[in-house]
N, C-alpha and C positions, 0 to 999 in steps of 0.2 A: 618649359616651366608651367606650374599649375596656373590656371585662371583664379584671379582675386576678386573679390567684392568689397566695396567701401561701407561704412557705417558711419552715420553721423551721429554725435552724442550731444545733448544738452544737459547742463548740469547748473546747479545755482552756482551763484558767486561764491559763496563760502565752500562748498564742495570742490569748486575747480581750484581755488587757492589753497586748500589743504592738499588736494591731489598733488598739485604742481609743487608744493613745498616739500611733500615727502619725497616725491621724486628726485627733485633737484639734490636736496640734502645727501641721500643715498645712492644718487648717481644713476638712477632708472630712466629710461626712455618711457615718456607717458605711452605712447603707442606700444611699446614693449610690454608694459605692464598690464595694459588693457587686453591685449593679445593672449598674454599669460592667463590673466583670470578668464577670459572666455574657454581657451584650452582645458582648463582646470574645470570648469563647470561642465564642458562636454563630457569629459572623462567621467567625473562623479555623477552625472544626472542624465546622461543620454539613455540608459537602459531603462530607467523608471519613466522617463519622456516617452519613449517607446511602448511600454506598458499602458502608460495613460492615454496614448494613441489610439491602442487596439481597444481599450475601455470604452473609448468615446466611440469608437466605430460599432459598438455593441449597444451603446446607447442610442445612436442614429437607427439602427437596424430596428430596435424596440419602438421608435418613435415612428417609423414607417409602417411597422406591423399595427399600431394604434390607428394611424391613419387608414389603413386597409379594414380596419373594423376587427381585427385579430386579437381579441382581448378578453378578458375575462372581467367581470365585476367584481367588487369586494364579497359580495352575497355568494357567488358562485365559487370564489376561491375558498371563503369559509365552509361550504357546504363539500366542496372536494376535499379539504384537510380533514374534515370531520369524518368523511366516508372512509379515508385512508387512515386515519387514526383509529376507528373502530374496527376495519379490516384487519389491520397490524394486530389489535388485541385479541381480536377472534382466532387469529393463526396462531398467535403465541398459546392462548387458552385451549384450543383443540387441535392445533398442529401436530404432526406426524413428529415433529422433534421435541415434543414435550416428553420429559423424562417419566417413566410409569411409576407409581408408586412401588416402594419395594415390597415385593411378595415374601409370602412365609416360608418359601423354598430356601433350603439351604441353612434354615435356624437350627439351633441346638435342640435336641430332644432331651427333656428332663429323665433321668433314670428312677 
């Protein structure tokens, strides 16, 4: 048999009586309904929770880099972006991939 864990839950008086009323009128076990809700939540949201966990690890790594002094100031970042933008525009303007202007070769001769 699988090991189980217990959860203690606190509700306002109104929430408890509303939940109790629904369960009694529909023949639900309160524990069973809570278990069903938790299982549905796990099924629906576990994948995104795991993704969030990975994103949190990335944030923690970033914080550690900052604490080690491994970061760029905003001014440095702006200069790097500007250099990159200028380099990209020059490679487009002067790069090998630029299509040459069409030449007069192959044009019709007038008779």
